[in-house]
C-alpha positions in Angstrom: -10.2 -6.5 -24.4 -11.2 -2.8 -25.2 -12.1 -3.0 -28.8 -11.8 0.5 -29.9 -9.5 2.9 -30.4 -9.6 5.0 -28.3 -9.8 2.6 -25.4 -6.7 1.7 -25.9 -4.7 4.1 -26.2 -6.8 4.8 -22.7 -4.8 1.3 -22.0 -1.8 2.5 -22.8 -1.7 6.0 -21.3 -2.9 4.1 -17.7 -0.3 1.8 -17.3 2.2 5.0 -18.4 0.7 7.1 -15.7 0.6 4.4 -13.1 4.5 3.6 -14.2 5.7 6.8 -13.5 3.0 7.9 -10.2 4.7 4.8 -8.3 8.5 5.6 -9.1 7.4 8.9 -7.5 6.1 7.5 -4.6 8.8 5.4 -4.2 10.7 9.0 -4.5 9.0 10.0 -1.9 8.7 7.1 1.0 12.3 6.8 0.0 12.7 10.4 0.9 10.8 10.1 4.6 12.8 7.3 5.6 15.8 8.7 4.8 14.7 11.8 7.1 13.8 9.8 9.6 17.6 7.6 9.1 19.5 11.3 9.5 17.1 12.6 13.0 17.7 9.3 14.6 21.5 8.8 14.0 22.5 11.5 12.0 23.9 15.5 13.1 21.4 18.0 12.9 23.1 19.8 9.9 22.3 16.4 7.5 18.4 15.6 9.2 17.7 19.7 7.8 19.0 19.2 5.2 17.6 15.5 4.0 14.2 17.7 5.3 14.4 20.3 3.1 15.2 17.6 0.6 11.9 15.8 1.3 9.9 18.7 1.4 10.5 19.5 -2.7 9.6 15.8 -3.2 6.3 16.0 -1.1 5.1 19.3 -2.6 5.8 17.7 -6.0 3.8 14.9 -5.4 1.5 16.7 -4.0 1.3 19.5 -6.9 0.6 16.9 -9.4 -2.2 15.3 -7.5 -1.0 11.7 -6.7 -1.0 13.3 -2.6 -3.6 14.9 -0.8 -2.4 18.4 -0.1 -3.1 17.2 3.5 -1.4 14.7 3.3 1.3 16.3 2.3 1.2 19.2 4.9 0.7 17.0 7.4 3.7 14.6 6.9 6.1 17.6 6.5 5.1 19.0 9.7 5.7 15.3 11.4 9.0 15.2 10.3 9.0 19.0 11.2 8.4 18.2 14.2 10.5 15.3 14.8 13.2 17.3 13.6 12.9 20.2 15.8 12.8 17.5 19.0 16.0 16.2 18.3 17.1 20.2 18.3 15.9 20.9 21.9 
């Protein structure tokens, strides 16, 4: 266990940040799943709306540094490719 005051505070901060990051990642995964589900079983308009929502969440998570910016771009690109394939 940490002995200094600053180390104890750091442990508390790490727990808070970890909980918040896990929540954001859960949001991201749920948004991506929703887009894929709408592409398979929903209408094109529903899929597009869901994709826009997911892109917003992906950008927000990447901006916070929880995922890498290239991972965010790759995820958005793959979702968009699936969306265009459904329309075409």
